[in-house]
Each structure stands twice: as structure tokens, then as C-alpha cells.
C-alpha positions in Angstrom: 0.0 -0.2 -0.2 1.4 3.2 -0.8 0.9 6.8 1.3 0.2 8.9 -1.8 -3.4 10.7 -2.0 -5.0 8.8 -4.8 -6.0 11.1 -8.1 -9.8 11.1 -8.4 -11.5 8.8 -11.0 -12.9 11.0 -13.4 -14.7 8.2 -15.6 -18.7 7.1 -15.5 -20.6 5.7 -12.4 -21.0 2.0 -12.6 -22.0 -1.0 -10.2 -20.8 -4.5 -10.5 -21.9 -7.4 -8.3 -22.1 -11.7 -8.7 -23.3 -14.7 -7.3 -21.6 -17.8 -7.3 -23.3 -20.7 -9.1 -22.8 -23.0 -6.1 -26.5 -24.0 -5.1 -30.1 -23.2 -4.1 -30.7 -19.5 -3.8 -33.0 -18.4 -0.8 -34.9 -15.6 0.6 -31.6 -14.2 2.3 -30.1 -14.1 -1.3 -33.3 -12.4 -2.6 -33.6 -9.8 0.2 -29.9 -9.2 0.6 -28.6 -8.9 -3.0 -31.1 -9.8 -5.9 -34.0 -7.0 -4.9 -31.3 -4.4 -4.5 -30.0 -5.6 -8.1 -33.2 -4.8 -9.6 -33.5 -1.5 -8.2 -30.1 -0.5 -8.6 -30.4 -1.3 -12.6 -32.6 2.0 -12.8 -30.3 4.3 -11.2 -26.9 3.3 -12.5 -25.6 1.2 -15.2 -25.4 -2.2 -13.6 -23.5 -5.4 -14.5 -24.4 -8.5 -12.5 -22.3 -11.7 -13.5 -22.4 -15.9 -12.4 -19.5 -15.9 -11.0 -18.5 -19.3 -12.1 -14.7 -18.9 -11.7 -14.9 -18.5 -8.3 -17.0 -21.5 -7.9 -14.1 -24.0 -8.5 -12.1 -22.6 -5.9 -13.8 -25.8 -4.3 -14.9 -28.6 -6.1 -18.0 -28.5 -8.7 -18.9 -31.6 -10.6 -18.4 -30.3 -14.1 -21.9 -32.0 -15.3 -24.1 -29.8 -13.2 -21.7 -26.5 -13.3 -23.5 -25.4 -16.5 -27.0 -25.9 -15.2 -26.1 -24.1 -11.7 -25.0 -21.2 -13.9 -28.3 -21.0 -15.9 -30.1 -21.2 -12.5 -28.5 -18.1 -11.2 -29.3 -16.6 -14.0 -32.9 -17.4 -14.0 -32.9 -16.1 -10.3 -31.8 -12.4 -11.8 -34.4 -12.4 -14.2 -37.0 -13.6 -12.0 -36.2 -11.2 -9.4 -36.8 -8.3 -11.5 -33.3 -7.9 -13.4 -33.9 -6.8 -17.3 -31.3 -7.9 -19.5 -32.3 -4.9 -21.8 -31.4 -2.7 -18.9 -28.6 -4.7 -17.1 -25.7 -6.6 -18.5 -26.1 -10.3 -17.0 -23.4 -12.3 -18.2 -21.4 -15.5 -17.1 -17.9 -14.5 -15.7 -16.2 -17.3 -17.6 -17.4 -15.8 -20.6 -15.5 -13.0 -20.6 -11.8 -13.9 -20.2 -10.6 -10.4 -19.4 -11.6 -11.1 -16.1 -8.7 -13.8 -15.4 -6.1 -11.8 -17.8 -6.5 -8.6 -15.2 -6.5 -11.2 -12.3 -2.6 -12.2 -13.4 -2.0 -8.6 -13.9 -3.2 -8.0 -10.2 -1.5 -10.9 -8.4 1.9 -9.4 -9.5 0.4 -6.0 -7.9 -1.2 -7.1 -4.8 1.1 -8.4 -1.6 1.3 -11.4 -0.1 0.7 -9.7 3.3 -2.4 -8.4 1.9 -3.8 -11.7 1.2 -2.5 -12.6 4.6 -4.7 -10.7 6.6 -8.0 -11.7 4.7 -10.1 -13.4 7.2 -12.6 -15.5 5.1 -9.5 -17.5 3.4 -8.6 -18.7 7.2 -12.5 -19.2 8.1 -13.1 -21.0 4.8 -9.7 -23.3 4.8 -10.2 -23.8 8.5 -7.5 -26.5 10.0 -6.8 -27.8 6.7 -5.0 -24.5 5.0 -2.6 -27.1 2.9 -5.4 -28.7 1.2 -7.0 -25.7 0.0 -6.9 -24.5 -3.6 -4.5 -21.8 -4.7 -7.4 -20.2 -6.1 -9.3 -20.2 -2.8 -6.5 -18.0 -1.4 -6.1 -15.7 -4.2 -9.9 -15.1 -5.1 -9.8 -11.8 -3.6 -7.6 -10.8 -6.6 -9.7 -12.2 -8.6 -12.7 -10.2 -7.1 -10.9 -6.9 -7.7 -10.3 -8.0 -11.5 -14.0 -8.5 -11.8 -14.8 -5.0 -10.2 -11.9 -3.1 -12.2 -12.3 -4.7 -15.3 -15.4 -2.5 -15.8 -14.0 0.2 -13.8 -17.1 -0.3 -11.5 -17.5 2.4 -9.0 -19.9 1.1 -6.6 -20.1 -2.3 -5.2 -23.0 -4.1 -3.1 -21.4 -5.7 -0.1 -22.4 -7.4 2.9 -20.4 -7.3 6.4 -18.1 -10.5 5.0 -16.8 -8.8 1.9 -16.1 -5.2 3.4 -12.4 -6.5 3.7 -12.1 -7.6 0.0 -13.3 -4.0 -0.8 -10.7 -2.7 0.6 -8.1 -5.0 -0.9 -9.7 -3.7 -4.2 -9.4 -0.3 -3.7 -5.6 -1.0 -2.6 -4.7 -2.8 -5.6 -6.2 -0.3 -7.8 -4.4 2.4 -6.3 -1.0 0.6 -6.3 -1.6 -0.2 -9.9 -2.3 3.4 -10.5 0.5 4.4 -8.9 3.0 1.8 -9.9 2.5 2.5 -13.7 2.2 6.1 -13.2 -1.4 6.2 -14.3 -3.2 8.6 -11.9 -6.9 7.6 -11.6 -6.7 5.0 -14.5 -9.1 2.6 -11.9 -11.7 4.0 -9.4 -11.4 2.9 -5.8 -14.7 1.7 -5.6 -17.1 2.5 -3.0 -19.1 -0.2 -1.0 -23.2 -0.4 -1.1 -24.5 -1.5 2.0 -27.5 -3.8 1.6 -29.6 -2.5 3.8 -32.7 -3.9 5.8 -33.0 -7.9 5.0 -29.4 -8.0 4.2 -28.8 -10.4 7.3 -31.8 -13.2 7.1 -31.6 -15.7 9.9 -32.3 -19.5 9.6 -36.2 -19.9 10.5 -35.1 -22.8 12.6 -32.2 -21.1 14.3 -32.2 -17.5 14.9 -28.7 -17.3 15.4 -27.4 -18.9 12.5 -27.6 -17.3 8.8 -30.0 -18.5 6.3 -27.8 -21.0 4.5 -28.3 -23.4 1.6 -25.6 -25.8 3.3 -28.0 -26.0 6.1 -29.4 -29.7 6.3 -32.7 -29.0 7.1 -34.6 -27.3 4.1 -37.1 -26.3 6.6 -34.4 -23.5 7.5 -34.8 -21.5 4.8 -37.2 -20.5 1.7 -35.4 -21.3 -1.8 -36.6 -19.0 -4.5 -37.9 -22.1 -6.4 -40.4 -23.0 -3.6 -44.1 -23.2 -4.4 -46.6 -21.3 -2.3 -47.8 -24.4 -0.4 -44.1 -25.2 0.7 -43.2 -21.5 1.6 -46.4 -21.3 3.6 -45.5 -24.4 5.5 -42.2 -23.4 6.5 -43.2 -20.1 7.7 -45.6 -21.8 10.0 -43.4 -24.0 11.4 -40.7 -21.7 11.9 -38.9 -21.5 15.4 -40.6 -18.9 17.9 -41.3 -18.4 21.6 -44.3 -18.0 23.4 -44.4 -14.5 24.2 -46.5 -11.9 22.4 -44.6 -9.1 20.1 -43.7 -6.2 21.6 -44.4 -2.5 21.2 -40.8 -1.5 20.6 -37.4 -3.0 19.0 -36.1 -2.8 22.4 -38.3 -5.7 23.4 -36.8 -8.1 20.8 -33.7 -8.2 22.9 -32.8 -11.9 23.3 -35.2 -12.9 21.2 -33.6 -13.9 18.0 -36.2 -16.1 16.2 -38.5 -13.0 17.1 -36.5 -10.5 15.5 -35.7 -12.5 12.5 -39.5 -13.0 11.8 -40.4 -9.4 12.4 -37.1 -8.5 10.0 -38.5 -10.7 7.1 -41.5 -9.1 7.3 -40.8 -5.8 7.7 -38.1 -6.5 4.2 -41.0 -8.0 2.3 -43.3 -5.5 3.0 -40.9 -2.5 2.7 -41.5 -1.0 6.1 -39.6 -0.8 9.1 -39.1 -2.9 11.9 -41.3 -0.4 14.0 -44.0 -0.2 11.8 -44.6 -4.1 12.0 -44.3 -3.9 16.0 -46.9 -1.2 15.7 -49.3 -3.2 13.9 -48.7 -6.4 15.7 -47.7 -5.4 19.2 -49.4 -7.9 22.0 -50.0 -10.3 19.6 -48.9 -14.0 19.4 -47.4 -16.0 16.6 -50.3 -17.7 16.3 -51.7 -14.3 14.7 -48.3 -12.8 13.1 -47.4 -16.5 11.3 -50.2 -16.6 8.8 -49.8 -13.0 7.9 -46.2 -13.5 7.4 -46.8 -16.6 5.7 -49.6 -14.7 3.3 -46.8 -11.9 2.6 -44.3 -14.1 2.2 -46.2 -16.4 -0.6 -47.3 -13.1 -2.1 -43.9 -11.8 -2.9 -41.6 -15.0 -3.4 -44.2 -17.5 -5.0 -44.5 -15.6 -8.3 -40.4 -15.6 -8.3 -40.3 -19.5 -7.8 -43.2 -19.8 -10.8 -40.8 -17.7 -13.0 -37.5 -19.2 -12.3 -39.3 -22.8 -13.2 -40.8 -21.5 -16.4 -37.1 -20.0 -17.2 -35.2 -23.0 -16.4 -37.8 -25.4 -18.6 -36.4 -23.5 -21.5 -32.5 -23.1 -21.2 -32.3 -21.5 -24.5 -33.7 -18.3 -23.5 -31.4 -18.1 -20.4 -28.5 -18.8 -22.9 -29.4 -16.3 -25.1 -29.4 -13.7 -22.2 -26.0 -15.0 -21.2 -24.5 -14.8 -24.6 -26.2 -11.3 -25.1 -24.5 -10.0 -22.0 -21.3 -11.3 -22.5 -21.0 -9.8 -25.9 -22.0 -6.5 -24.0 -19.7 -7.1 -21.3 -16.3 -7.8 -23.3 -17.1 -5.0 -25.4 -16.2 -2.8 -22.5 -13.9 -5.4 -20.5 -11.6 -5.7 -23.9 -10.5 -2.0 -23.9 -9.7 -1.7 -20.6 -7.3 -4.7 -20.8 -5.9 -3.2 -23.9 -4.9 0.0 -22.0 -3.7 -2.2 -19.1 -1.5 -3.8 -21.3 0.2 -0.8 -22.8 0.4 0.4 -18.9 2.2 -2.4 -18.1 4.4 -2.9 -21.4 3.5 -6.3 -22.4 4.7 -6.9 -26.1 1.7 -5.8 -28.6 -0.1 -3.5 -26.2 
């Protein structure tokens, strides 16, 4: 890292994000990311990709990976991303991501990567058995962002450290190659309400596709009956809902369901409590189930329709990749000139 103040970036604003094709998406993904993507596309040029390069940092079945990519793309479309407005593509269809990542591997410092806590969490006690890609994937993330010179990146708490690394890499590249302001130093877009949705079976654990209980989450492909049943079976306590948020302290499951209701309805937690204060979960859960079905069931239906016609998804991804490369290729050509590569 350098102490020199970064030169301002003068290019256009863009937002970029991606989701790995590594399993079923759920309500937490929708409220924390997908719904935000659908809003952002109308506010700022938006690039949304399926992160299949990132997915193979751990083993993926090659026979399933392509279909998993299509499933994420279907989720993007079903939750409101318009391929005529947003650029939707598969990461591996734009080779400039990997090409820029190699240059950034030579810019980033080992000490920076050693501080990345996610690698320590994901590798656990078996660091030596982890792939090199799992260690260096934050560098690829930096390339994902900067190949489009994205200025805004939606992030949760677990990714803020990686965005800081992206900023460090951008600044060091600009300084090392005497190109002030060439790459922007992207800013985080926090996810806002609903970003951290907890398990329906354990209010202390984040909703996760890896949870062995399907009743812990609402999958995007669930139908109305499944959604309603999961909400009604969600773990709660015996106390009525309080009048204020302070009354939810120590009541993780209650706070989670109230938060889900607020996020789905587009209201605040305080507004939910004002409406349901003093009522038990016997009254609250049916209302939450009806709300969840009204929002989520159409998404599941549209996803099932799209997945039944993979050719339609493939057309969207091919068009998106062409548009993405139209932006990524010139950036990479400029990088080659700055670095001094032959032919650059």
C-alpha cells in the first residue's frame, strides 16, 4: 500500500456484483442482494454476473456447473433484472477477468492476502489442502470489479475487507504504472434492511443453502404451499410481540421473523411492531406466510418457467457477455500498454 493520495477517477459511475453458482438461492439472497440489483439497474449502469470462476475454488461437478449457472441467471431474471437494462453474463464468458487477475496477482502483496479472514474461515484447519484459487480469489474479485471500472459494489459485512483490498490494488496499480485515476477506488453499497436473514430453525444462524434442514430456509424455487408451511413451522417463542424493538432483545427468532416481514413489506421494524404489538405468533405467522407467498411464489414460478427453457437463458447470457466484453476488452488493452506487454 502507498501513502500517496489517490488521484480522482473521472469516468462514469457503474455498479457490479455477482453470485456464485454453487447451490439453491433462498430468501436471504433475495432480500440481501437480488432485490437490490433490480432497483439499482434503474439508477446506475449495472453489471451482474454469475461467478463460475469463483465457484471452482472448491470442487464443482462439471456435469452440473453449467445448469447451476443457468439457475442463477434465471434467479436474476425472475427477481426483476431486465437484460435490456442490466448487463447479465457468466464470468467465464469474459476472459479479461482472469487476464486482469494475473496482472493484479503481481500487484497485490502477500501480506495483504494473509490478512483476509475469509480464507482462514473457509480453509479452517486444512489450509495446506485448500486450492491456491481459494487463497487468491479476492484478487480475482478485484479484477471482476475493475475490469469494468465499477465505482460501486453492493457488499455485506463479510465482503468489506475484500473491497478494501480492491481499493489497495487499484491505488497501487495506478501509482506503480504512473496512471493517476486510471482505476477507480470503488465504494461499498451496503445492503440495507433484510441483508442478514437468519435461519427459520435457529435465529442465531444465518439462513444458508448448506443447512441440512430444508425448513431452515425459503428457496427461490419453492411453491406457495412450501413457503407457507415453512413460515408456519418456523421456530418462535411463547411471548407476544412487543411494542418496540428493545423488546426483541434476546429473542433472536422473533426478531428474525419481524425483520423478514419488514423487508418483504418494505416497511420498518418499528412499523411492524406497531401493527402487531401484543399479538402472539399464532396471529403473526399466518400474516407473514401470506406476505411471503405473495412476494416469493411468483418468483419461484418464473424461475421454473425459465429453467424449462434453457435456450432463453443462454440467449440472455450470450448477449450479456458480448456487451460485457465490449467494455472489458478496451480496459485490458489499456492495461497491457501501461504494463508494457508486447503488442500492447
